[in-house]
N, C-alpha and C positions, 0 to 999 in steps of 0.2 A: 324858558333859554331856547328849547325847542318849537314849543307852540305859540309864543306871543307874536305881536305884529310884526316885530322888527327883528323876533328871533332867527335861529338859522336854518330852521322848517321855511320861515316868509321866504329866506334868503333861496334856499333849493328850489324852492315853489316858481321863484319868480327868475329864476334865472338857469333852471336846467328840464325844471317840468311843462314851462309855459312856449309851448308850440305853433303859437299864432304867428309867428314872422319868419318859421320855418321854412325853407325852400325858396326865399322869397330875392334874397342876396344871389347877383348873378358879377362874376368876375371880370373885370376893364384890365386892359393893358397896364394900366399903372400898377394896379396889384399884381400885377404877374412880374413886373421888373423888379419889385421889392420881395417876393415872397419866392420867386425862382429861386434866386442866391442868398437868402434865407435858408433856404431848406436843404439848399449843396452844400452850406455851411455845415451845419448841423449833422449832413448825415456822417458828412466828413471827421467829423469831431466825435458821432456816435462810433465811428469803427477804431479811431482810436480809441475809445472808452470800452469800446468789448475787447480789445488787444488788451487792456490792463485785466480783464476778467480772465482771458485765456493764459497769462504771465501767473495768477495765482493758481490755474489749473495746470499748468505745467508744471508748477513748484510743488505741486500737493500729486502730482499723478505720478514722479520720478522722486520719489522721497527717496528710496532705495537708492538713486546715483548720488546722495551727497556726498560729497568729501570733508574728510575728519582729519584731525592734525593728528589725531595719534593713530591712525591708521592708512599710512602708508603702504602702497602696491609691495613697496620695495624698502632695503634702509639703508644708507650709505653704512661701512665697518665703521668702528672708532678713531682709526687710526687712519682712513679714507676721506674723510669729508671734504667736499672741495671747497677751495680760496672766494671766500665772500668780498669784496666790492661794495663796502655802503656809501651812495651818493646824497649829497644833501647838496640839492641847487638852491641855494639863495639868492635875494635883491631886496636892501635894504630892511633888514628887519634884526636890528640891533636888540629888542626886547626880548625875542625869543630864543635868538641864536645859543645863550649859555645852556637853557635845559635844552633844547635838541642834543647840541652835543654832549651834553653830561648822560642822556637818555643812551645813546648809540656807545659811547664810552662803557658803558653799565650793562651792555648787549654780550650772553654768555655763549662764545664762541672762541675754540681753541684760537690764541693771538698769533700763533704761527699762519695760518688762515686767513687772516680777517688784516681788512684796512679800511680806513675811513677818510674819505674826501671830499670835503668841504670848498663844493665849486661855488664861491662869490662873483657875481657880478655888480656888487653896489657902487654906488655914486656917492654916500654919504658916512655916515662915523660909524657904520657898521665894518667896514673893509678894521681899522683900526678895532675895534672892540672884538670882530670874530680872529685877529689873524693872534691878537694875545690870547686869547681861549683857548687856540688851537695849540700856541703853544707852551703853555701850563699845562694839560694836560696831554702832552708830547712828552716833556719832559717829567710828570707824574707830580704828584704831590702825596701829603698825609691820607691816606685809604683808598688813594688811586694809584697805582704802577704806573707807567710811560706805557702810552697807548700808541699804538700804529694809526697815526691821524696825518692829514697831510694837507694845507691849503693853498687853492688853486685860485688867484684872480684874473680876471680879464678888463682889460681895460674899455672893451665895447660890447654891447649886449649883441653881437650879428647870431641870429637865430633863435634869441629869449635864452628859454628854461632848455629846449632842445639843443640848441645849439651849445650850453653848458655841459650838456650830458655827454653829447658826442665828444666836447672836445677833452672832458674827465676819463673817458673810454681810452683815449688815444695814453695814456700811464697806466691807465687800472688794470692790477696783474687780475685778479678776480675771475675764475671762469661763470660764477654769478655774481648779478648785481643787483643789487636791495636799490631802495628807493624811498625817501622819505624827503617830503616838504618840513620846511620848518615850524612850521604852528604844529608837527606830529610830536609824540612822545615814545616810541616804540616798548615794550615793555623788557624786560630783561632776557623772556626765555623765548621773546620772537623768532629768530633766527631757526633756531634749533626746532621749531612746531614746523617752522617752511620748510629748512631747506632739507629734507629724506624724501618730501615729495618727486625730488630733480633725480631719484634713482630712479625713478619709472622712464623709462625711453619716452621721446616722444613730446617730453612734457617742458613746453618753454617759457612760462610766467604761472606765476601763481601770486592771486591777489587777495587779501585778507579784508575785515571790516574795519570799517571806521566805526570809531564811539565818538562819545562829547567830550571831552573836559568839562566842558561851562555848560552844559545842558539846563541845568537850573540857574543859569545866572538872571534870568528874562523870559518874558512872556513868548517873544518873538524866539530866542536859539529853544525855545523850548518846537516852538511851532518848525522852525528849519530842520533838529532835530526827527522829527516827523518822519519830513520831506526824505530825509538821507536813509533812514531807516528804511524805507519803501523801498529807493531803489535797492538800494546794498541786500536787503530780504529779498523781495520777489522780482526785482527786475534780474538782479547776478543771478540769485537761489533758483530761476526760472532757468532761465537760459542756459546756466552751466549743469543743471538739472538733465535739460533734454538735450545736450551735446549739440548748439548751436552757438553760434559765435558770440562770446562777450567782449568786454573788454579791462586792461587793465587802467586805475582810476589816476594811475600821475604819480601815484603815492602810496608808500604801506603794502608795498608788490618785490617778488624778488624777479628777476628775467634771468634767463641762461642766455648767455655772450652771444652767442654761436647764431642763437636765435634772430638778436637784434642784426647783427652782422645780414646772415641770409636776408631776411628783412628787407635790406637797406637802408638800413640804421638810421637815430632819430633824423626826420626831415620838418621844417617849420616853416611850410606853406603854410600850413594852418593852424589855429589857436590850440587843438585839443590834440595834438603831439601824440598822447599818448592813445587817443582810443586810432589814429592814424597808423601808427605801427604796429598797433591791436588786430587791426583788422588784415595788412599785409602781412604779418606773421602767420594768422590762422588761414589766408589765402591757400599757402604755400606748405600747410600740412602739422604745422605744430599746433599742440594740444594745449589750454589754458587750464588751469584747476581756480576754484575757490570755497575757500577755507572760513565757510559762518560760522565755525566754533573760535576761531582764530582774532582777539580781538585789538585795534593800534587805537588807543585815544589820541584824537584833536581837536585843536580849538574853533571855534564857530564865529562866523561873524557877527559882531556884537553894535554894529550901525547897519542903517538899512543901506546906505550907498554903498556902503564894503559887498553888501550881502547883493544888490544890484548888481554890481560890478562883477560878482563871482558868477553869476548867476547869465546874466548877459555875456558873457565869455564863453561860457558852455556853449549857449544854446549856439552862439556864431560858429563858435568852432565845429559842430558838431554839422552843420549844414554845409561848412566847407569839407567836410571829410566825407559828407554822404556824395556831393557835389563830383566830387575826386575818386572817391571807393568803390559806390553803389555801380556805377557802369561796370565795371571789372566783376562784381561778387554777381552781378544779375547776367553777366555772358558765362560765366562760370560754369563747371559741371558738378556745384556743392547741389546737396536736394532743396527740392522747392520750400520746403518748411524754416529753411535753414537762411534761403536770399529773402522769404516773408517775413525772418522776425529782424533778418538787417535793414530791409526796408523801412520799417518802423519804429527800429531804434535810432536811426540816422535822419528818418522824417520828421520822428515827435516836434520839432519843434515848430516848424511849419503852423501849428496848433496856435500861436498868438498871431500871426498876424489875420490869422481868420475868427479870433476871439476881435480882434477891430470891426473886423465887418458887423460879425453879430454883434458887438456895442450899437454902431453906428445905425443897426436895421432892427434892432429888437422893437424901439417902442412904435414905430409906420407900423409895423408887423404885428403888433399887438391889437394894436389901433383898426387895423383893417380885419384880421380873426376874429377878432370881436363879435362883426357880423355872420360869421360864417356858422356858429351853430355848435353846441357843444360836442356833439356826436365824434364829428371829426378832428378836431382839438383834441379830442382825450385821443382816440385811434390814432393821431400821429405825433401829438406831442411828448405824450404819458412812455411812449418808449423809447423817442431820441431822448430824452431826458434821463430815464434810466439807464441807458445807453452811456450818454456822453458827462452827465454828472455824477451821479448815484455810485458810477465804478470809482470814480477818485477817493470818495471816501469808505468804500468797503476795502478801496485795496490797501489804504491806508490802517486802516484797522486791523483788518487781518496781519500786517507785518509787526503790528505792536504786540500782538494775542502772539504771537511765533516767539517776540524778544522779551516779553513780559505775559506770561501768562495766567501771573495773580493778580495784575493790577492794570490788566489792558482795556478796560472799561473807562478807566479814567481819560484816556485818548479822544473820546466823546465829545470833552469839554474841548478840544482844540481843531476838531474836523471844520467846524465853519471859518472858524478864521485860517488854515490851513487853505480852506478852499477859494477863502477871499483876498489871503495873501499872493497867490496864483494868479488870480485876475486883476492884481494890480501889479503883476510883473510884464502882464504886457505891452505896455511903451517901450519900456527898455529894450526887453526881450524881441521884441517888434522890430526896433532901429537893429539891433545885433541880427539878426533873421536876415532884413531885406540888402544889408552889408553883405554877410555872406552870397545871398543869392545873386546879387550887382557887382562879384567882384571886388569891392573895397576893399581894401587892408589898412589892419589898426595895427598897434603897438599891444605886445601882452602884458596888459595891466593885470597886477600881480594882485588879490586880496590881500588888504595890511590885516596885520597880525599884534593882538592888542594884549595877549596877556592879562588876561583877567578871566578868573571862572567864579567868583562868588557874588550874591547878588550886593548892591551897593559899592562893588567898589571898583577903583576910579584906573583909567587906562592912562601909562606917560605916552604912548604912540600917538599923541595926537597932532603930530609933523606929517603923515601919513593919509590923515582926515580926507577923506575926498571931496572935488570942488562938485555944487550941485546943480549947475547949469538950468537950464526951461524945464526939463521934466517933472519933477513934481509939481509945477506950476500948470503942466498940461493936464497933468494926472489927478487935480485939486477941480478943474473946469469938466473931467469927465465925470467925477463924481458928484459937481454939480447937476449934469446932467443928469444921472441917474436919479439923485432924487428927486427931479420934477417927473420922471418916468414911475418914483414911485407913488406919487403924487396922485398923478393920473391915473394910473394901477388901485387905487384905494378909493377916488372921487366916482370912479367909475366901476366902482364896484366889482373889479380883478381882482379878487382878494388872493387866488392862487398862485398868482404869479409876485406877489407881493417876497418872498423870505428868498427866493431869487435872485431877485432886481437887488434885495438890502447885500445881497454876496458883492455886490458890481461895487456898492456905496461906497461900503464898509472896505472892501478893496484899497481902490483907488483913495480912498482919503485918508487909512493907515499908512500907506508905502509915502504917500504925498509929504502927509503931516511929519511922520518918523524920520523922513529925506530931510526937512526941515528943520526941524526944533530940535534933533538926537546932537547931542553937543552942544548946541549952545549954550545953558546953565551951567556948562562948568568952565567956558573962557574968564569971566570976571578972576575965579580966585585959581586959576592957571598959575602955575609956579614953577611947572616944569620947563622953562625956556620959552625961547621966543618962538610965536607959532610964527610958519611961512604965511604970506601972502598969498600964494602959490602952490599949494604941495605937493610934493613929488610922491610918487606917480600921480599923473592927473585922470583922473577918471570919469563918471558922468558926472 
């Protein structure tokens, strides 16, 4: 293997030991025009990669600052618990609304200091379904006493989710406000685990960690779960422990009502109204807490188009929030490390357009650089690769080790596919980021909820399936381009780049094929009602 004519030894001698043509290569203008933007993109991506390492460092360095639900600095007396309003903003959620309402009505909290608002903007059968469920729980039934629950329906979606939450506050009684999206199932002890942290003056919001009802449904939901775990463990954990700004995630959190009003209320000029309000509140001095040990289960998207819609909305919303909030943060008297972390947080999705540039330049740069010699390539490319690419795998491995210390090593199987999925989201998220940068407005496209937990279980919610559009075909075409790039790398014996290039092939083809094929095999046997020709809401 090592000594044969075509073994590794021969390969190493001919590619890295032969210096016959060393120093003969000379740069020209064409090469410079390709390689300069290539390296600029790689350096920028490397900085964001290094930031992932920094979050891991902050997480462990400030371990002693981690907040725990069982150790609040102060506690309310039993007879002095604050009044809590639970808001449930929904839109066309007929298949999960009963599960959500039932879970909220079983929350353990004194009923004389507790109310539930169902804030319904629906335009389909959910209106009837939700109203009937609310009436049933308000009246009570066997095994369930009458509950303080109220149904509020708007005829228009002005302000989308932010508008619904703001409208609910007009009639809310609570000093504290908890929010749950339709796909969440809060456990009975959730409110009592969170509420005592508001006995500490200056706490404006407490966020809890999402867990996953249908993590084992498919390979894709396993990968999605790892991605979200990285966010909730290392991003939230690192930022909250270091005392810098972090954000409410739109659900599974509780706000002090005074904080919302002082920060300017819910505003709908971005698609991430939660992050927008979070930064405004922290800018005026309110403190946030993150309880990593308080879990709130939720449903992961089971179809690729639904997942893309969710990720695109978050990508666009964060850039919109960055345009709106970052100038204020940078001009404020906040510490430098707080400003720097806010910059990395709110601009992170700019990496998606940069990935498009990198994808375009990758093959011509590889051809040009093959003439430059091994030393230059290793000295420059290896550090950039470790900073921009390896940081992703280490980031998610650490988060799994924190959550699953005995089985975290199983995550190794999913890491290449997680990285490939991140590549595959490039087209939809680039479109979203560019729309945000150029000020193009779009409707709040909610992620459809399918109510499936187990492998092989079929969803009834086919009417909420997203339209495909041209994006999957573009992804297929780019996957073909990278297949040709892999072929070129192999034929030119540039084997070290092949694993990296295969991530691009796998990512683009995986997202494209799942978008095109997922759900197609269910349709002939569909007995759940008529399929809409143009499902509402319209997505990508």
